[in-house]
C-alpha positions in Angstrom: -13.9 86.7 4.6 -13.4 90.1 5.9 -17.0 91.8 6.8 -16.1 94.6 4.1 -16.5 91.6 0.9 -19.1 90.0 3.1 -21.5 92.5 3.2 -20.0 93.9 -0.3 -21.9 90.7 -1.7 -24.5 89.6 0.8 -26.4 93.4 1.6 -27.5 94.5 -1.6 -31.2 94.3 -0.6 -30.7 94.8 3.1 -32.6 98.1 3.6 -35.5 95.5 2.4 -36.2 93.7 5.3 -33.5 95.2 7.7 -35.5 98.1 9.6 -35.0 99.5 12.9 -37.0 98.4 15.2 -38.0 101.2 18.0 -38.3 98.8 21.2 -34.9 97.2 20.5 -33.9 100.5 19.5 -35.3 102.1 23.3 -33.3 99.6 25.1 -30.4 100.6 22.8 -30.5 103.8 23.9 -31.0 103.1 27.3 -27.7 101.7 27.6 -26.1 104.5 25.9 -27.6 106.6 28.6 -26.9 110.3 28.4 -23.6 110.6 26.4 -23.4 113.0 24.2 -21.0 111.9 21.4 -21.8 108.1 20.5 -19.5 106.0 17.9 -21.3 103.4 15.8 -19.0 100.5 15.0 -19.9 98.1 12.1 -22.6 100.7 11.5 -24.0 99.2 8.8 -27.5 101.7 6.8 -27.4 103.3 10.5 -30.2 101.5 12.3 -30.2 102.4 16.2 -28.0 105.3 15.9 -29.6 108.0 18.4 -30.9 110.6 16.4 -31.9 113.0 19.4 -29.2 115.8 18.6 -26.2 113.9 19.9 -22.9 114.0 18.0 -23.3 110.5 16.2 -20.3 109.1 13.9 -20.4 106.0 12.2 -17.8 103.5 10.8 -18.8 101.0 8.2 -16.1 99.2 6.2 -18.6 98.0 3.5 -19.2 100.6 0.5 -22.3 98.8 -0.3 -24.0 99.1 3.2 -22.5 102.9 3.5 -24.3 103.9 0.1 -27.8 102.3 1.7 -27.8 104.6 4.6 -30.8 107.4 4.5 -30.3 111.0 3.8 -29.6 112.6 7.4 -28.0 109.7 9.0 -24.6 110.4 10.9 -21.8 110.9 8.9 -19.8 108.0 7.8 -16.2 106.6 7.7 -14.5 103.8 6.0 -12.7 101.9 8.7 -12.3 98.6 10.6 -13.3 98.0 14.3 -9.8 96.3 14.9 -7.9 99.7 14.2 -10.4 102.9 15.1 -9.0 106.0 13.8 -9.2 108.0 17.4 -7.7 108.9 20.4 -8.2 107.2 23.8 -11.4 108.3 25.2 -13.0 110.4 22.3 -16.1 109.4 22.4 -18.7 109.1 25.9 -20.1 106.2 24.1 -19.4 103.2 21.4 -21.9 100.9 20.1 -22.2 97.6 17.9 -25.3 96.2 17.2 -25.0 92.3 15.7 -21.8 93.0 14.2 -19.2 91.8 16.0 -19.2 88.4 15.1 -18.1 89.2 11.8 -15.2 91.3 12.4 -11.7 89.3 11.8 -10.4 90.0 15.5 -13.7 90.0 17.6 -12.0 90.5 21.0 -9.4 93.1 19.4 -12.0 95.2 18.1 -14.0 95.0 21.4 -10.7 96.2 22.9 -10.6 98.7 20.3 -14.5 99.9 20.9 -13.6 100.4 24.4 -10.0 102.5 24.2 -12.2 105.0 22.3 -15.4 105.5 24.7 -15.8 106.0 28.2 -18.8 103.8 28.1 -19.3 100.4 25.7 -22.5 99.1 24.6 -22.8 96.3 22.1 -26.1 94.0 21.2 -25.7 90.5 20.2 -27.1 87.2 20.3 -25.7 84.7 23.2 -25.2 81.3 22.1 -26.0 79.2 24.8 -29.8 80.3 23.8 -29.5 78.0 21.0 -30.5 75.0 22.7 -33.7 76.4 23.7 -35.0 78.1 20.7 -36.7 76.3 18.0 -34.7 77.8 15.2 -31.4 77.1 16.4 -32.4 74.0 18.2 -34.1 72.0 15.4 -33.1 73.6 12.4 -29.7 75.2 13.0 -27.9 72.9 15.4 -24.5 73.2 14.6 -24.8 77.0 14.4 -21.0 78.1 14.9 -20.4 81.8 14.2 -19.8 81.7 17.9 -19.8 79.5 20.8 -20.3 80.2 24.6 -16.5 80.3 25.6 -16.2 83.3 22.6 -19.0 85.3 24.0 -17.5 85.4 27.6 -14.4 86.0 26.0 -16.6 89.1 24.1 -17.7 90.3 27.7 -14.1 90.2 28.8 -12.5 92.1 26.2 -15.3 94.9 26.5 -14.8 95.1 30.0 -18.6 94.5 30.5 -20.2 94.9 34.2 -23.5 94.4 33.1 -25.5 92.0 30.8 -28.9 93.0 29.5 -32.0 90.8 28.6 -33.7 92.7 25.2 -37.0 90.4 24.9 -37.7 90.7 20.8 -41.5 91.1 19.5 -43.6 89.0 17.9 -43.5 91.7 15.2 -40.4 92.5 15.1 -39.2 95.4 12.4 -35.9 94.1 12.0 -35.5 91.0 9.5 -32.4 89.2 12.0 -32.2 85.8 12.1 -34.1 85.5 15.6 -36.9 88.0 14.5 -39.1 85.6 13.1 -39.7 83.6 16.1 -43.7 83.6 15.8 -43.6 83.8 12.1 -41.7 81.3 11.3 -42.9 81.1 7.5 -40.9 84.6 6.7 -38.0 82.4 6.9 -39.3 80.4 3.3 -38.6 83.8 1.5 -35.9 83.9 -0.5 -35.2 87.9 0.1 -35.9 87.4 3.9 -33.1 85.1 4.0 -30.7 87.4 1.7 -30.4 89.6 4.2 -29.9 87.4 7.3 -26.0 86.6 7.0 -26.3 83.0 8.5 -28.7 82.0 5.2 -26.7 84.0 2.7 -23.0 82.6 3.7 -24.6 78.4 3.8 -24.1 76.2 1.6 -26.6 76.1 -1.3 -28.0 72.8 -0.5 -27.8 73.1 3.3 -29.8 76.3 3.0 -32.6 74.4 0.6 -33.0 71.2 2.8 -33.6 73.5 5.6 -35.7 75.3 4.0 -37.8 72.4 2.6 -37.8 70.9 5.9 -39.5 73.8 8.0 -41.7 74.3 4.9 -43.2 70.6 5.5 -43.0 71.0 9.2 -45.5 74.4 8.9 -47.6 72.6 6.5 -48.3 69.4 8.3 -48.4 71.3 11.8 -45.6 69.6 13.4 -44.2 73.2 13.7 -47.2 74.7 15.5 -47.2 71.7 18.0 -44.2 71.8 18.8 -44.2 75.4 19.4 -47.5 76.1 21.1 -46.2 77.4 24.4 -44.8 80.6 22.3 -47.6 81.5 19.8 -49.7 83.8 22.0 -46.5 85.6 23.4 -46.5 89.4 22.5 -42.3 89.5 23.2 -39.8 86.1 23.8 -36.4 85.7 25.0 -34.5 84.4 22.3 -31.0 85.1 23.3 -30.6 88.6 22.4 -28.1 90.4 24.8 -27.3 94.1 25.9 -23.3 94.1 27.5 -22.6 97.5 28.9 -18.8 98.5 30.1 -18.4 101.8 31.9 
């Protein structure tokens, strides 16, 4: 399934739970550096786009997502990462936030992102962390939208020279898959899960079984016992990384 139809189906209530977290935004903007012109690829509703006077242009193939961009957001065009309609080096920087794993040709899209900009910034999840984080370790062990080898391939396609760790706050405002590491009860809410692509694309019976297991573990105290070491933390490394190329 291509990214536009996918988010036309699952992104209808995106803004309800997927707000911009300013601490994550600060890490992204620092990675973008002093770029005066920025392209946001797979831009969705416009979260994390710089709003400090830079020239920002967004690329988003889903009309459902484009329709939820707020007033005052950067201009947006209907295009795909794999075929960006721009000249080589047209932008100072290009960024992608939790979107490149949805592209039909991830490596091709990342090469395009790098082609049109002198600096590339990509935020996503490193799958090597799945063995260390409770959600992917205990409830989603077969999570396979990407793998260790595809992360290396993505880094190579972008030409990344740096990989930055992005700790996720315990009260993260952006409700992506890993944001609820200290608030597991939130994942019992179907409205929360509806705006997380892993759940939205999961078989219904599989999702119900996962939710029932998590609910039982929370009620019994098993979840808290297994994860007692993280409950007092303000932020946690759940595997989110920023790749930077220049």
